[in-house]
N, C-alpha and C positions, 0 to 999 in steps of 0.2 A: 770271655768271648762267647758269642752266640753264633752258631752256624745254622743258617736257615735257608729254606726254599724261598727265594725272592728274585726280583729282577732289578738290576741297577743300570744306570746310564753312564758308561764311561766316555772317554773323550774321542774315541775314534771308531769308525765303522769298519773300514777295510784297510788292507795293505796294498799299496800300488807299486811298491818296490821292496827291496830287501832291507831298507832302513828301518831300524826299530822304532816303533810308535808306542807311546803310553796308551794303554787300552783300558785301565781301570784304576779308580781311586778307592782303595780298599778301606772304607770307613769301618766296617765291622771287624777287620782283622789288624788294624794298625793302632798303635798306642798314641794317645795324645791328640788325635785328630777330631774326634767327636765324643762328647760326653755320653755316657750310657743313660738310657731312658727306657722305661717300660710303661706303655700306655695300653689300656684295655677297657672293655665294657662287658657286663654280664647282667643276668637277672635270675630271680628265683622261679622255679617251675614245678615245685613239689617233689622233685626227685632227689633232693639234697639229703645228706646225712644229718642226723639231729643229735643234740646233746642236752642233758638235763640241766646242768649248771650253765649259767650264762653271765656275761659281763653286764654290770649295771649301766644305765644310760643317765647322763647328766652328772658326771663327777665334778666335784668342786674341791680344789682347783683343777683346771685342765688347760692344756694337755698335761699328761703325766707319764712318768715311768714307773708308777706304782700300780701293781695289779690288784684289782678287787673283783670278787665274784659273788653272786647270789644263787640260791638254789630254789627256783620256782618249781611248781608241780607239773609244768607243761614242757614238752619237748620242743626245742627251738632249732630250726634249720640253720646251717652255716655252710659257707663256701671257703675254700682255701686256694691261694695262688702263690706258688713257689717262684723264687727268682734268686739271682746271685748278685750281691753287691759288688761295686767296683772297688778300687783300692784307696778311695778317698776317706773312708771311715765315716761318711755322712750320707744320709738319705733325706731327700726333700719330697714330701708326699702331698698330693692334692686328691681330694675325693668329692665327687658330686653325686648326691642321691638322685638328682634329675627328675624326681617325681614326688609329689606330696605324700603318696602312700609308701614311699621309701623312708619316711621319717623315723621308722623304728629299726634302722640299721646301726650297727656298732662295729667300728673298724679297729683292729689291733694288729701289732707286728711282733713276730717271734723269731728267735734265732733257730735255724734248723727246721725240722718238721713240727707241725702243730699236734698236740696230744689232747683230744677232746675230753679225756678222763682227768686231765690235769691242766686246766686252762692257764694257770700262771707259770707253767714250766717254760723256761727260756723266754719269758715275756720281756719285751724291750720298750714298747711305747704305744700309747693310744691317744687320740685326740680327746676322748673322754666325753663326747657329746654326739648326739645324732643329727648333726647339722653339716652342711657343706664346709669343707676347709680347704685352704689353698696355701701352698708354699710353706708347709710346716717342716722344719729341718731338725733332725735329731741324730745323735751318734749311733752308729751301727758297727758291727765287726766288719773289717774290710775283707773283700774277696771271699765272702762266705755265703752259704745258702741261707735264705730267710723265707718266712711265710707270712703273707698278709691274710688275715681272717676277717671275713664279713659275716657277722652274726645277726640274725633277724628275729625280732619278737613277732610272733604270729598272731595277728588279730583274728577274731572269729566273726564271720567266716573268713577263709583264706582269701587274700586280695592279690590279684596279679598286677604287677607294677611295670613301668617302663625300665629299660636297662639303666643301671648306675655306671659311672665311669671313674677312672682313676689314672693318674700319672705319677710315676715314681722316678725322680731324677737321681742318678747315682746307682741305678739298678739295671742289670741286663735282663731283657725279657727272656722267658723260657724259649727254648729252641722251637721254631715253627717247623713241623715235619711234613713230608710229602704224602700225597695220596694219589693212587692211580686206580682206574677202573679197568680191569681186564675184560670183564663181561658185565653187561647190564641189559636186562629185558624188563619191560613194563607192560602190563595189560591194563588199559584204561577203560574201566567199566563205570557204571553209575554209582555216585555217592561213595559209600565206604566198601565197595566191592572191588576196588582196585587190587592189584598184586604186583610185586616186583621181586626180582632176584639179582644178586650182584656178587662179583668176586673182586675184592679190593686188595691192592698191594700198598703197604704203608711203611714208612720209616719212623722209628721212635727210639728213644733211649731204652735199651734192653739190658743194661748192666744191673748187677745185683743191687737191690734197694730202690731202683728206679723203673724197672720193667713193670708193665701193667699187671696188677694183681687183682683178678676178678673177685677174690674173697673180701677185699677191702676197698675197692674202687668201683665207681659207677661206669657203665658202658652205655653210649648213646650212638645212634646212627640215624641219618635222615636222608631220604630221597624225595626231593620236592617237599610237599606238605605232609608226607608220611614220616612222623617222628617216633622213633622207638627208644625207650629208656629202660634199661635193666639195672636195677639197684644192686649194690655190692652184696655179694653172697648168694645171689640168685643164679649166677652162672655156675656150671659144674666144671671142676678142674682147677688148675692153678696157673702160675706164670708160664709153664711149659706147654700148656694147651688147655682150651676151655670150649664148652658148648652150652647151648640153651635150647629148650623147646618149651613153648608156652603151655600152660595147663589146659586141659580139655575144656572146651566151651568158652575159653577166653579169647577175646578179640582185641587187637589184631592177632592173627596166627603167625608166630615168629619161630624161625629156626636159625641158629647161629653156630658156626664152627670157626674157631680161631686157632691159627698155627703161628705162634710168635717166632719160632725158629725160622720159618720161611717168610714171616711177615705178611701173612695172608689172612683174609677174612672171607668166608662164604656165608651169605645171608639170604634167606628166603622169607618174604612177608606176604600175607594175603589178608583179605577183609580189612583193608586200610584205604585211606583217601590220599592219593598222591597229589591231587590238586590239578590245576590247569597246566597243560604242557604246551610249550611253544617250540622254538628252535633249540632250546637248551633246557637243562635241568640241573639244579645245584644239589650236590651230595656232600655229606660231611660225616666224619667218624670222630667220636671223642672217647679216648681211652684214658679214663681217670681225668687228669687235668690237661691232657694233650689233645689239641684239636687239629684235625686234618681235613682239608677241603678240596673238592674237585668239581669243576663245572663241565658237564658232559654235553657235547653237541648232539642234537637229535635230528634224524631225517625221517619224516613221516611218523614221528613218535618213537623212533627206534634209535638206539645207540649202535653205530656201526664201527667207527674208527675215530682217531684223533687227527685225521688228515687236515681238518680245518679247526684247530683248537680254539677254545674260547677263554682259557685261563692258563697260567703257567703252572707246570708241574714237573718235578724232577725227583726221581726216587732211585735208590740203589735196589736192584732186584736180587742180585747175588754177587758174591765175590770171593776170591781166594788169593792169599799172599804166601809166598815162600820167603822166609826170613833167613838169608844167608849172610855170612861174614863179609865185611867190606861192601863194595858196590856190586853185589851179586844177587840182590833180592829181586823178586818178580811179583807182578800184580796182574790179575785177570778179573774183570768185573763186567757185569751187564747192568744197564740202566733203562729207565723209561723217561723220555723227555718230550714235552710238548709246550709250545709257546706261540701265540699269534704273531708276536714281534719277530720271532726267529724265522717264521715262514717268509715274512716280508724281507728280512735280511738275505735269505738264500735266494729268493726270487730276484732281488736287485743285483746280487753279486754273481749270478751264474754266468760263466764264460769269460767275462772281461776282467775279473779281479778275483782276489782271494779274500774270503771272509777271515778276519783275524780270529784265531782260535788259540786260547791259552788255557792251561790247566794248572791248578794248584791243589796240593794235597796237604792236609794238616793232621797232626796227632792231637787228640783230645782237645783241650782248650788253649793250646799253644798259639801264639800270635804269628810265629814264623813258620812258613810252610817247609816241609821236608822235600817236596817236589814243586818246582816252579819252572814250567816249560812253555815256551812259545812253539806251538805245533803248526803254525800257519804254513810254513814252507814244506811241511810233510804231508799235507792234505790237499784234496781237490773236491770241488762241488760239481754235481751233475744233476740234470733235470730229466724227468720222465713224464710223458703224457699218455694217459690211458683213459678211455671213455670220457673224454672232455675234462678230465681232472689232472692236475699236475702234482707230482711228488718230487721231493728232493733228497739227495743223499750226499753224505760227506764220507770220503774214503781215504785210506792211507795210500800214499804213493809207494811204488815198488822199492825205493831206496832203503837201504838198511840203516837203522838207527835204534835208539832205545825204545821207540814207539813200535811195538810188535803188532798191534792191532788197533784199528779205529774204524768203525763203520756206524753211521747214523742214517736212518731211514725215516723221513717225515711222515709217511703214510701210516705207520704203526707206532712211531715213537721209540723204536728200539735203538739202543746205542750199546755197542760193545767196545771195550777198551783193554789194551794189553800193554804193559811196560816191563822192561827188564833193566839191568844195570842200576838197580836202586839201592841206596843205603837206607834201609828201613829202621825206624827208631823204636819199634815195638818190643816190649819186654815184660808185659804183664798178662795175667790170665784173661783179662778183658780190656779191650782198647776201643777207642772211638776214632773212626776215620772220617775226617771232614773233606768234602769234595767241592771244589769251586771251578766251574767251567764257564769260560767266556767265549761266545761266538758272535762276532760282529759287535753290536752295541748291547748285547744281552749277557748278563752274568747270572748264572744259576748256581745255587748252593744247596747241599744237603749233607747229612751225616748218617753213619751207620755204625752199630756196635759190632766189633769183631771179637771172635772167641778163639783162644789158643787151642790147637788140636793135639798138643803134646806138652810134656813137662819142660822141654827144652825151648819152647816158644819158637820152633823152627817153621811152623806154618799156622796160618789163621784162616778162618772162614766166617762168613756172615751167618751161618747156621750154628746151632748149639753143638 
């Protein structure tokens, strides 16, 4: 199962009576409804890790499950893409170089993580040639982590190519995680004299072995045309916290502070080129292989709020759980949520109807939620007009029930949630909490890693 930040279109917008209405067809969380598939694209940009040994191109025969390597004197870049297979025991792969200058790409598949010091470790399959291939099916371990490796032979001089693409049927895509901008300021000067600073909140897998490791993984951040890449090992610190300051006289001038416990990034960049700014600007953060994206609305070149969002974003900011016996567990969490479709839903529903609101909570990769609640009759929508702009809020009604808190404000995207009388399934040092929230016709999903605060697993927090 993949829990991701996305938007789905269920069957019903509103509730006009107390009759239960089907509001979502849960493709990502149901078994046997839709086959798993992982589609993506990428390109080489000189920031990749390199390896001395490489796979040969043009094996005969091919495809093959036999691993062969050669040891040239040149370092060759490579990219890795991790995914999890479904329970079928088969993977059907298609790969398109998409550009003549991508003719020197070699694709291989490995069980578990890829080891650049031992290319044949856990090797499973390769097409064995540097050409486009379609619908190649081969046996893989079911319900297991795997890695696709794209290795490139570098011609001289280095050539920049169009993105290559792939589709893997029988594989679940990596979790797409959320990104939120708490603060963003941009100074738009001439040429490469622009500067910007931002505070990001992100959600990503922070469990042991999967948390971003600045010593072994690359870090990338972009605001408009300002693209910053920090190679593995250049950041100071470890998975518990890291920082970076660019060397003296190097441009652009970059300062980075990362706090994985609070899931925050503080970044300052100067002597860079942000590019042309209009009514919005695209931002992205890549922590190793995990990509987070957020489109920020701009007013006169400035980011002020998400009152008029341009893209969907849903992140867990913080949370605490009390794990008590029976149905006595409690949860308190805060989120950030923005969506252009959500604003339309609240605008249409204000006063005369109730927007359907449903909540599901999942443990790790389990397909059945441990919380599945229709909150519609416990909430109300209100509208506020100030300085010719409208904002909307969703609040809990006074009646007592297991929903102890719910408050959403569209002007700043803040969402607070409280639940009690819960039977919590958590019993490990690290757990993953999947959150699925449906409001009207919009379904938002994210996940966060939880950490036990004692040896009895009686409480959990989103911080270390």
